[in-house]
N, CA, C and O atoms as a GROMACS GRO file, in nm:
protein
  520
    1MET      N    1   4.898  18.812  17.558
    1MET     CA    2   4.904  18.720  17.667
    1MET      C    3   5.026  18.620  17.645
    1MET      O    4   5.099  18.586  17.737
    2ARG      N    5   5.038  18.585  17.535
    2ARG     CA    6   5.145  18.489  17.493
    2ARG      C    7   5.292  18.550  17.512
    2ARG      O    8   5.385  18.481  17.553
    3ARG      N    9   5.305  18.681  17.480
    3ARG     CA   10   5.436  18.750  17.512
    3ARG      C   11   5.465  18.759  17.658
    3ARG      O   12   5.583  18.744  17.690
    4THR      N   13   5.382  18.778  17.748
    4THR     CA   14   5.378  18.771  17.885
    4THR      C   15   5.432  18.645  17.941
    4THR      O   16   5.521  18.642  18.026
    5THR      N   17   5.374  18.541  17.890
    5THR     CA   18   5.416  18.407  17.939
    5THR      C   19   5.564  18.382  17.888
    5THR      O   20   5.643  18.329  17.967
    6VAL      N   21   5.602  18.415  17.770
    6VAL     CA   22   5.743  18.384  17.723
    6VAL      C   23   5.830  18.468  17.806
    6VAL      O   24   5.936  18.416  17.840
    7LEU      N   25   5.806  18.588  17.846
    7LEU     CA   26   5.892  18.672  17.930
    7LEU      C   27   5.893  18.619  18.070
    7LEU      O   28   5.998  18.625  18.134
    8THR      N   29   5.791  18.571  18.120
    8THR     CA   30   5.779  18.511  18.258
    8THR      C   31   5.870  18.397  18.258
    8THR      O   32   5.952  18.384  18.348
    9LEU      N   33   5.860  18.307  18.156
    9LEU     CA   34   5.936  18.188  18.155
    9LEU      C   35   6.086  18.220  18.144
    9LEU      O   36   6.167  18.155  18.210
   10ALA      N   37   6.122  18.318  18.062
   10ALA     CA   38   6.268  18.356  18.036
   10ALA      C   39   6.324  18.410  18.169
   10ALA      O   40   6.435  18.374  18.208
   11LEU      N   41   6.246  18.496  18.238
   11LEU     CA   42   6.293  18.544  18.362
   11LEU      C   43   6.308  18.441  18.461
   11LEU      O   44   6.405  18.448  18.537
   12GLY      N   45   6.225  18.347  18.470
   12GLY     CA   46   6.226  18.232  18.565
   12GLY      C   47   6.348  18.152  18.536
   12GLY      O   48   6.415  18.112  18.632
   13LEU      N   49   6.385  18.123  18.409
   13LEU     CA   50   6.503  18.048  18.367
   13LEU      C   51   6.624  18.117  18.414
   13LEU      O   52   6.715  18.059  18.473
   14ALA      N   53   6.623  18.257  18.385
   14ALA     CA   54   6.752  18.338  18.419
   14ALA      C   55   6.770  18.339  18.569
   14ALA      O   56   6.885  18.323  18.611
   15LEU      N   57   6.671  18.355  18.654
   15LEU     CA   58   6.688  18.338  18.799
   15LEU      C   59   6.732  18.201  18.838
   15LEU      O   60   6.813  18.190  18.930
   16THR      N   61   6.687  18.096  18.775
   16THR     CA   62   6.722  17.964  18.813
   16THR      C   63   6.875  17.944  18.784
   16THR      O   64   6.950  17.886  18.862
   17LEU      N   65   6.913  17.997  18.665
   17LEU     CA   66   7.056  17.978  18.634
   17LEU      C   67   7.145  18.066  18.728
   17LEU      O   68   7.255  18.023  18.761
   18LEU      N   69   7.104  18.180  18.769
   18LEU     CA   70   7.188  18.256  18.863
   18LEU      C   71   7.195  18.190  18.993
   18LEU      O   72   7.299  18.186  19.058
   19GLN      N   73   7.084  18.139  19.031
   19GLN     CA   74   7.093  18.067  19.162
   19GLN      C   75   7.176  17.945  19.157
   19GLN      O   76   7.239  17.912  19.257
   20ALA      N   77   7.180  17.879  19.053
   20ALA     CA   78   7.265  17.756  19.041
   20ALA      C   79   7.414  17.808  19.040
   20ALA      O   80   7.498  17.738  19.096
   21CYS      N   81   7.448  17.913  18.985
   21CYS     CA   82   7.581  17.962  18.992
   21CYS      C   83   7.627  18.002  19.121
   21CYS      O   84   7.744  17.984  19.155
   22ASP      N   85   7.535  18.060  19.200
   22ASP     CA   86   7.573  18.099  19.340
   22ASP      C   87   7.590  17.979  19.423
   22ASP      O   88   7.668  17.989  19.518
   23ASP      N   89   7.533  17.872  19.403
   23ASP     CA   90   7.540  17.754  19.489
   23ASP      C   91   7.655  17.663  19.436
   23ASP      O   92   7.672  17.552  19.488
   24ASP      N   93   7.732  17.706  19.340
   24ASP     CA   94   7.838  17.613  19.287
   24ASP      C   95   7.952  17.611  19.375
   24ASP      O   96   8.023  17.711  19.390
   25PRO      N   97   7.974  17.493  19.438
   25PRO     CA   98   8.090  17.474  19.530
   25PRO      C   99   8.222  17.482  19.459
   25PRO      O  100   8.321  17.503  19.530
   26ALA      N  101   8.239  17.469  19.330
   26ALA     CA  102   8.364  17.464  19.261
   26ALA      C  103   8.409  17.615  19.255
   26ALA      O  104   8.526  17.641  19.226
   27THR      N  105   8.325  17.708  19.279
   27THR     CA  106   8.372  17.838  19.278
   27THR      C  107   8.476  17.880  19.389
   27THR      O  108   8.438  17.893  19.505
   28PRO      N  109   8.595  17.899  19.356
   28PRO     CA  110   8.700  17.913  19.465
   28PRO      C  111   8.678  18.040  19.551
   28PRO      O  112   8.641  18.145  19.499
   29GLU      N  113   8.700  18.028  19.672
   29GLU     CA  114   8.693  18.149  19.760
   29GLU      C  115   8.831  18.221  19.748
   29GLU      O  116   8.938  18.159  19.749
   30VAL      N  117   8.822  18.358  19.736
   30VAL     CA  118   8.939  18.433  19.731
   30VAL      C  119   9.018  18.429  19.862
   30VAL      O  120   8.969  18.461  19.970
   31GLN      N  121   9.150  18.386  19.843
   31GLN     CA  122   9.240  18.374  19.966
   31GLN      C  123   9.327  18.492  19.967
   31GLN      O  124   9.400  18.517  19.870
   32VAL      N  125   9.323  18.565  20.071
   32VAL     CA  126   9.394  18.693  20.086
   32VAL      C  127   9.523  18.653  20.192
   32VAL      O  128   9.508  18.588  20.295
   33PRO      N  129   9.639  18.701  20.145
   33PRO     CA  130   9.742  18.678  20.252
   33PRO      C  131   9.738  18.764  20.363
   33PRO      O  132   9.718  18.884  20.348
   34THR      N  133   9.755  18.711  20.478
   34THR     CA  134   9.744  18.788  20.605
   34THR      C  135   9.870  18.787  20.694
   34THR      O  136   9.894  18.880  20.772
   35ARG      N  137   9.946  18.684  20.682
   35ARG     CA  138  10.062  18.661  20.786
   35ARG      C  139  10.185  18.616  20.716
   35ARG      O  140  10.184  18.537  20.622
   36VAL      N  141  10.302  18.677  20.772
   36VAL     CA  142  10.428  18.614  20.735
   36VAL      C  143  10.503  18.565  20.862
   36VAL      O  144  10.492  18.628  20.967
   37GLN      N  145  10.577  18.457  20.852
   37GLN     CA  146  10.639  18.403  20.968
   37GLN      C  147  10.777  18.340  20.919
   37GLN      O  148  10.795  18.308  20.801
   38MET      N  149  10.875  18.324  21.019
   38MET     CA  150  10.997  18.272  20.990
   38MET      C  151  10.973  18.121  20.984
   38MET      O  152  10.893  18.065  21.059
   39VAL      N  153  11.050  18.057  20.888
   39VAL     CA  154  11.054  17.917  20.873
   39VAL      C  155  11.188  17.859  20.920
   39VAL      O  156  11.193  17.767  21.001
   40SER      N  157  11.291  17.914  20.869
   40SER     CA  158  11.426  17.864  20.901
   40SER      C  159  11.528  17.963  20.862
   40SER      O  160  11.502  18.047  20.776
   41GLY      N  161  11.654  17.956  20.924
   41GLY     CA  162  11.766  18.027  20.880
   41GLY      C  163  11.820  18.122  20.996
   41GLY      O  164  11.931  18.174  20.987
   42ASN      N  165  11.739  18.139  21.100
   42ASN     CA  166  11.774  18.227  21.210
   42ASN      C  167  11.883  18.163  21.298
   42ASN      O  168  11.881  18.043  21.324
   43GLY      N  169  11.984  18.252  21.347
   43GLY     CA  170  12.078  18.208  21.428
   43GLY      C  171  12.202  18.138  21.369
   43GLY      O  172  12.285  18.083  21.442
   44GLN      N  173  12.210  18.141  21.246
   44GLN     CA  174  12.332  18.072  21.172
   44GLN      C  175  12.457  18.146  21.206
   44GLN      O  176  12.458  18.265  21.238
   45ILE      N  177  12.563  18.069  21.198
   45ILE     CA  178  12.707  18.134  21.222
   45ILE      C  179  12.787  18.111  21.086
   45ILE      O  180  12.783  18.005  21.024
   46ALA      N  181  12.849  18.209  21.053
   46ALA     CA  182  12.935  18.195  20.932
   46ALA      C  183  13.062  18.274  20.947
   46ALA      O  184  13.060  18.376  21.017
   47ALA      N  185  13.171  18.238  20.888
   47ALA     CA  186  13.296  18.311  20.905
   47ALA      C  187  13.292  18.435  20.814
   47ALA      O  188  13.211  18.446  20.722
   48VAL      N  189  13.386  18.528  20.844
   48VAL     CA  190  13.401  18.650  20.772
   48VAL      C  191  13.422  18.615  20.619
   48VAL      O  192  13.499  18.525  20.583
   49SER      N  193  13.352  18.690  20.534
   49SER     CA  194  13.344  18.673  20.381
   49SER      C  195  13.302  18.535  20.333
   49SER      O  196  13.352  18.484  20.232
   50SER      N  197  13.213  18.479  20.405
   50SER     CA  198  13.166  18.339  20.378
   50SER      C  199  13.016  18.347  20.374
   50SER      O  200  12.955  18.433  20.437
   51PRO      N  201  12.952  18.253  20.295
   51PRO     CA  202  12.814  18.243  20.287
   51PRO      C  203  12.753  18.170  20.419
   51PRO      O  204  12.819  18.089  20.484
   52CYS      N  205  12.637  18.204  20.448
   52CYS     CA  206  12.565  18.121  20.552
   52CYS      C  207  12.534  17.994  20.498
   52CYS      O  208  12.506  17.988  20.378
   53PRO      N  209  12.535  17.889  20.568
   53PRO     CA  210  12.516  17.750  20.524
   53PRO      C  211  12.365  17.724  20.467
   53PRO      O  212  12.344  17.641  20.379
   54GLU      N  213  12.272  17.798  20.522
   54GLU     CA  214  12.130  17.772  20.484
   54GLU      C  215  12.071  17.902  20.443
   54GLU      O  216  12.116  18.008  20.486
   55PRO      N  217  11.967  17.896  20.359
   55PRO     CA  218  11.890  18.026  20.320
   55PRO      C  219  11.814  18.076  20.444
   55PRO      O  220  11.795  18.004  20.541
   56LEU      N  221  11.769  18.207  20.435
   56LEU     CA  222  11.668  18.260  20.526
   56LEU      C  223  11.529  18.238  20.460
   56LEU      O  224  11.508  18.276  20.345
   57VAL      N  225  11.444  18.183  20.528
   57VAL     CA  226  11.321  18.139  20.476
   57VAL      C  227  11.203  18.193  20.561
   57VAL      O  228  11.198  18.183  20.684
   58VAL      N  229  11.104  18.253  20.480
   58VAL     CA  230  10.979  18.289  20.548
   58VAL      C  231  10.860  18.218  20.470
   58VAL      O  232  10.877  18.167  20.359
   59ARG      N  233  10.745  18.218  20.532
   59ARG     CA  234  10.629  18.168  20.469
   59ARG      C  235  10.511  18.266  20.485
   59ARG      O  236  10.497  18.328  20.590
   60VAL      N  237  10.436  18.280  20.392
   60VAL     CA  238  10.324  18.373  20.386
   60VAL      C  239  10.200  18.289  20.385
   60VAL      O  240  10.198  18.191  20.310
   61ALA      N  241  10.093  18.318  20.461
   61ALA     CA  242   9.971  18.232  20.465
   61ALA      C  243   9.849  18.316  20.472
   61ALA      O  244   9.854  18.434  20.508
   62THR      N  245   9.745  18.257  20.441
   62THR     CA  246   9.605  18.328  20.446
   62THR      C  247   9.564  18.308  20.578
   62THR      O  248   9.628  18.236  20.655
   63GLN      N  249   9.455  18.373  20.611
   63GLN     CA  250   9.382  18.377  20.743
   63GLN      C  251   9.364  18.232  20.796
   63GLN      O  252   9.383  18.208  20.915
   64ASN      N  253   9.331  18.141  20.714
   64ASN     CA  254   9.296  17.998  20.755
   64ASN      C  255   9.417  17.910  20.732
   64ASN      O  256   9.402  17.788  20.720
   65GLY      N  257   9.543  17.971  20.726
   65GLY     CA  258   9.668  17.899  20.720
   65GLY      C  259   9.720  17.836  20.589
   65GLY      O  260   9.825  17.771  20.582
   66GLN      N  261   9.635  17.860  20.482
   66GLN     CA  262   9.671  17.818  20.344
   66GLN      C  263   9.794  17.904  20.301
   66GLN      O  264   9.808  18.021  20.337
   67PRO      N  265   9.884  17.837  20.220
   67PRO     CA  266   9.988  17.909  20.166
   67PRO      C  267   9.944  18.019  20.067
   67PRO      O  268   9.843  18.004  19.999
   68ALA      N  269  10.021  18.131  20.060
   68ALA     CA  270   9.979  18.235  19.970
   68ALA      C  271  10.089  18.256  19.868
   68ALA      O  272  10.198  18.300  19.904
   69ALA      N  273  10.066  18.226  19.748
   69ALA     CA  274  10.158  18.237  19.638
   69ALA      C  275  10.168  18.370  19.584
   69ALA      O  276  10.074  18.447  19.603
   70ASN      N  277  10.266  18.406  19.522
   70ASN     CA  278  10.286  18.529  19.446
   70ASN      C  279  10.294  18.656  19.532
   70ASN      O  280  10.266  18.763  19.479
   71VAL      N  281  10.327  18.651  19.651
   71VAL     CA  282  10.346  18.762  19.739
   71VAL      C  283  10.485  18.807  19.748
   71VAL      O  284  10.574  18.723  19.765
   72GLN      N  285  10.513  18.938  19.737
   72GLN     CA  286  10.642  18.995  19.736
   72GLN      C  287  10.688  19.009  19.874
   72GLN      O  288  10.617  19.069  19.955
   73VAL      N  289  10.808  18.956  19.910
   73VAL     CA  290  10.887  18.979  20.028
   73VAL      C  291  11.010  19.052  19.997
   73VAL      O  292  11.078  19.025  19.898
   74TYR      N  293  11.041  19.151  20.087
   74TYR     CA  294  11.160  19.241  20.063
   74TYR      C  295  11.252  19.196  20.176
   74TYR      O  296  11.211  19.195  20.292
   75PHE      N  297  11.382  19.159  20.143
   75PHE     CA  298  11.485  19.135  20.232
   75PHE      C  299  11.593  19.244  20.251
   75PHE      O  300  11.647  19.287  20.149
   76SER      N  301  11.625  19.286  20.357
   76SER     CA  302  11.714  19.398  20.371
   76SER      C  303  11.817  19.374  20.499
   76SER      O  304  11.776  19.313  20.598
   77ILE      N  305  11.932  19.416  20.492
   77ILE     CA  306  12.018  19.411  20.608
   77ILE      C  307  12.001  19.536  20.697
   77ILE      O  308  12.004  19.652  20.654
   78ASP      N  309  11.984  19.502  20.822
   78ASP     CA  310  11.942  19.612  20.923
   78ASP      C  311  12.053  19.645  21.022
   78ASP      O  312  12.029  19.696  21.132
   79THR      N  313  12.174  19.613  20.979
   79THR     CA  314  12.281  19.642  21.072
   79THR      C  315  12.399  19.714  20.979
   79THR      O  316  12.404  19.709  20.856
   80ALA      N  317  12.485  19.776  21.059
   80ALA     CA  318  12.599  19.836  20.987
   80ALA      C  319  12.700  19.725  20.952
   80ALA      O  320  12.785  19.691  21.034
   81SER      N  321  12.691  19.669  20.833
   81SER     CA  322  12.755  19.553  20.785
   81SER      C  323  12.772  19.563  20.633
   81SER      O  324  12.697  19.624  20.557
   82ASP      N  325  12.880  19.496  20.600
   82ASP     CA  326  12.888  19.474  20.448
   82ASP      C  327  12.854  19.346  20.402
   82ASP      O  328  12.899  19.300  20.297
   83ALA      N  329  12.774  19.285  20.477
   83ALA     CA  330  12.709  19.152  20.427
   83ALA      C  331  12.622  19.175  20.302
   83ALA      O  332  12.567  19.283  20.281
   84ALA      N  333  12.613  19.069  20.222
   84ALA     CA  334  12.532  19.085  20.100
   84ALA      C  335  12.425  18.981  20.098
   84ALA      O  336  12.439  18.870  20.147
   85LEU      N  337  12.312  19.026  20.035
   85LEU     CA  338  12.195  18.933  20.012
   85LEU      C  339  12.194  18.895  19.867
   85LEU      O  340  12.213  18.975  19.775
   86ARG      N  341  12.171  18.768  19.853
   86ARG     CA  342  12.154  18.707  19.700
   86ARG      C  343  12.031  18.789  19.632
   86ARG      O  344  12.038  18.839  19.519
   87ASP      N  345  11.926  18.796  19.712
   87ASP     CA  346  11.806  18.854  19.657
   87ASP      C  347  11.748  18.945  19.758
   87ASP      O  348  11.732  18.908  19.874
   88THR      N  349  11.714  19.065  19.718
   88THR     CA  350  11.654  19.162  19.803
   88THR      C  351  11.491  19.170  19.786
   88THR      O  352  11.416  19.235  19.859
   89LEU      N  353  11.455  19.094  19.680
   89LEU     CA  354  11.304  19.079  19.660
   89LEU      C  355  11.290  18.937  19.609
   89LEU      O  356  11.354  18.889  19.515
   90ALA      N  357  11.189  18.869  19.690
   90ALA     CA  358  11.165  18.732  19.657
   90ALA      C  359  11.013  18.721  19.650
   90ALA      O  360  10.948  18.785  19.732
   91VAL      N  361  10.954  18.651  19.565
   91VAL     CA  362  10.808  18.616  19.553
   91VAL      C  363  10.779  18.480  19.600
   91VAL      O  364  10.848  18.384  19.564
   92THR      N  365  10.675  18.467  19.685
   92THR     CA  366  10.645  18.346  19.736
   92THR      C  367  10.611  18.242  19.632
   92THR      O  368  10.552  18.280  19.531
   93ASP      N  369  10.642  18.118  19.646
   93ASP     CA  370  10.597  18.010  19.559
   93ASP      C  371  10.474  17.949  19.589
   93ASP      O  372  10.407  18.006  19.675
   94ALA      N  373  10.425  17.840  19.534
   94ALA     CA  374  10.306  17.782  19.570
   94ALA      C  375  10.288  17.734  19.704
   94ALA      O  376  10.175  17.718  19.751
   95SER      N  377  10.404  17.707  19.773
   95SER     CA  378  10.388  17.674  19.915
   95SER      C  379  10.384  17.788  20.018
   95SER      O  380  10.378  17.773  20.140
   96GLY      N  381  10.388  17.912  19.948
   96GLY     CA  382  10.385  18.040  20.045
   96GLY      C  383  10.523  18.074  20.077
   96GLY      O  384  10.540  18.162  20.162
   97VAL      N  385  10.635  18.012  20.018
   97VAL     CA  386  10.773  18.020  20.078
   97VAL      C  387  10.836  18.125  19.989
   97VAL      O  388  10.811  18.135  19.868
   98ALA      N  389  10.923  18.208  20.058
   98ALA     CA  390  11.016  18.306  20.004
   98ALA      C  391  11.152  18.295  20.074
   98ALA      O  392  11.160  18.271  20.194
   99LEU      N  393  11.259  18.314  19.996
   99LEU     CA  394  11.392  18.294  20.066
   99LEU      C  395  11.492  18.382  19.999
   99LEU      O  396  11.473  18.434  19.890
  100THR      N  397  11.603  18.395  20.072
  100THR     CA  398  11.724  18.460  20.029
  100THR      C  399  11.853  18.397  20.086
  100THR      O  400  11.844  18.322  20.183
  101TRP      N  401  11.967  18.424  20.031
  101TRP     CA  402  12.093  18.375  20.104
  101TRP      C  403  12.173  18.497  20.133
  101TRP      O  404  12.166  18.598  20.063
  102VAL      N  405  12.254  18.487  20.245
  102VAL     CA  406  12.338  18.586  20.296
  102VAL      C  407  12.475  18.547  20.284
  102VAL      O  408  12.507  18.432  20.314
  103THR      N  409  12.565  18.635  20.239
  103THR     CA  410  12.719  18.613  20.244
  103THR      C  411  12.772  18.733  20.346
  103THR      O  412  12.746  18.852  20.331
  104PHE      N  413  12.845  18.680  20.444
  104PHE     CA  414  12.907  18.784  20.524
  104PHE      C  415  13.002  18.861  20.456
  104PHE      O  416  13.056  18.816  20.356
  105GLY      N  417  13.032  18.984  20.503
  105GLY     CA  418  13.130  19.067  20.440
  105GLY      C  419  13.263  19.052  20.525
  105GLY      O  420  13.286  18.949  20.588
  106THR      N  421  13.348  19.157  20.524
  106THR     CA  422  13.467  19.159  20.596
  106THR      C  423  13.459  19.217  20.732
  106THR      O  424  13.557  19.217  20.806
  107THR      N  425  13.337  19.270  20.768
  107THR     CA  426  13.324  19.326  20.903
  107THR      C  427  13.284  19.208  21.002
  107THR      O  428  13.200  19.122  20.974
  108VAL      N  429  13.349  19.214  21.115
  108VAL     CA  430  13.338  19.108  21.210
  108VAL      C  431  13.208  19.152  21.298
  108VAL      O  432  13.190  19.269  21.330
  109GLY      N  433  13.129  19.057  21.329
  109GLY     CA  434  13.012  19.096  21.413
  109GLY      C  435  12.887  19.031  21.350
  109GLY      O  436  12.887  18.967  21.245
  110GLY      N  437  12.776  19.056  21.432
  110GLY     CA  438  12.635  18.998  21.389
  110GLY      C  439  12.586  19.075  21.271
  110GLY      O  440  12.629  19.185  21.236
  111VAL      N  441  12.488  19.003  21.212
  111VAL     CA  442  12.412  19.066  21.095
  111VAL      C  443  12.266  19.036  21.122
  111VAL      O  444  12.227  18.922  21.144
  112GLN      N  445  12.185  19.145  21.120
  112GLN     CA  446  12.050  19.132  21.134
  112GLN      C  447  11.984  19.160  20.992
  112GLN      O  448  12.015  19.261  20.928
  113VAL      N  449  11.891  19.064  20.945
  113VAL     CA  450  11.830  19.071  20.820
  113VAL      C  451  11.676  19.077  20.840
  113VAL      O  452  11.625  18.994  20.915
  114LEU      N  453  11.604  19.166  20.781
  114LEU     CA  454  11.464  19.186  20.789
  114LEU      C  455  11.402  19.133  20.667
  114LEU      O  456  11.448  19.162  20.557
  115ALA      N  457  11.296  19.053  20.684
  115ALA     CA  458  11.200  19.006  20.571
  115ALA      C  459  11.067  19.084  20.586
  115ALA      O  460  10.989  19.065  20.679
  116THR      N  461  11.047  19.169  20.491
  116THR     CA  462  10.924  19.252  20.502
  116THR      C  463  10.815  19.218  20.397
  116THR      O  464  10.838  19.214  20.277
  117ALA      N  465  10.702  19.197  20.449
  117ALA     CA  466  10.591  19.176  20.357
  117ALA      C  467  10.485  19.287  20.397
  117ALA      O  468  10.408  19.268  20.491
  118PRO      N  469  10.485  19.394  20.329
  118PRO     CA  470  10.404  19.509  20.371
  118PRO      C  471  10.258  19.486  20.388
  118PRO      O  472  10.191  19.433  20.299
  119GLY      N  473  10.209  19.526  20.505
  119GLY     CA  474  10.063  19.508  20.539
  119GLY      C  475  10.024  19.374  20.600
  119GLY      O  476   9.907  19.347  20.625
  120LEU      N  477  10.125  19.291  20.623
  120LEU     CA  478  10.099  19.153  20.672
  120LEU      C  479  10.136  19.142  20.829
  120LEU      O  480  10.237  19.197  20.874
  121ASP      N  481  10.058  19.077  20.898
  121ASP     CA  482  10.096  19.056  21.047
  121ASP      C  483  10.220  18.970  21.053
  121ASP      O  484  10.241  18.878  20.973
  122GLY      N  485  10.303  19.003  21.153
  122GLY     CA  486  10.435  18.941  21.169
  122GLY      C  487  10.549  19.014  21.082
  122GLY      O  488  10.665  18.975  21.091
  123SER      N  489  10.516  19.111  21.006
  123SER     CA  490  10.612  19.172  20.928
  123SER      C  491  10.667  19.297  21.006
  123SER      O  492  10.589  19.370  21.068
  124PRO      N  493  10.790  19.318  21.002
  124PRO     CA  494  10.903  19.242  20.947
  124PRO      C  495  10.941  19.123  21.034
  124PRO      O  496  10.928  19.126  21.156
  125VAL      N  497  10.986  19.023  20.968
  125VAL     CA  498  11.053  18.910  21.032
  125VAL      C  499  11.196  18.949  21.042
  125VAL      O  500  11.257  18.996  20.946
  126THR      N  501  11.255  18.927  21.170
  126THR     CA  502  11.392  18.949  21.189
  126THR      C  503  11.480  18.825  21.208
  126THR      O  504  11.451  18.736  21.288
  127PHE      N  505  11.588  18.821  21.129
  127PHE     CA  506  11.686  18.707  21.140
  127PHE      C  507  11.802  18.760  21.209
  127PHE      O  508  11.839  18.872  21.173
  128ASN      N  509  11.869  18.702  21.305
  128ASN     CA  510  11.988  18.726  21.369
  128ASN      C  511  12.093  18.625  21.336
  128ASN      O  512  12.079  18.505  21.362
  129LEU      N  513  12.208  18.681  21.271
  129LEU     CA  514  12.313  18.588  21.224
  129LEU      C  515  12.448  18.636  21.287
  129LEU      O  516  12.467  18.753  21.318
  130GLN      N  517  12.535  18.540  21.302
  130GLN     CA  518  12.667  18.565  21.374
  130GLN      C  519  12.780  18.527  21.273
  130GLN      O  520  12.899  18.537  21.306
   0.00000   0.00000   0.00000
């Protein structure tokens, strides 16, 4: 009889501890990146063989709008141009921001740059530069 009582008490204590862990508000909810959007850099004008004055910036966020860090964003030139990107892969910082810089080549005309975050709404983001 005594063994049964000890086992019952141990089981009750274990269930109480599990329940306390489930109710712990300090346990963070997993935040999944869901959306990428343009922040700044679109519509810039730069001379031939010159860098754009500002970076191309996107932000990745979770479903509830919180910044998503450590998300890979791929930048690529989507036009027949000899423009160059400083980074073709950027990882979002703690603010959910990823960026790159563009330098125009010797070809006259507009440059279109895509920022792609695979699987996220809003991807790819298109930047149009002159």
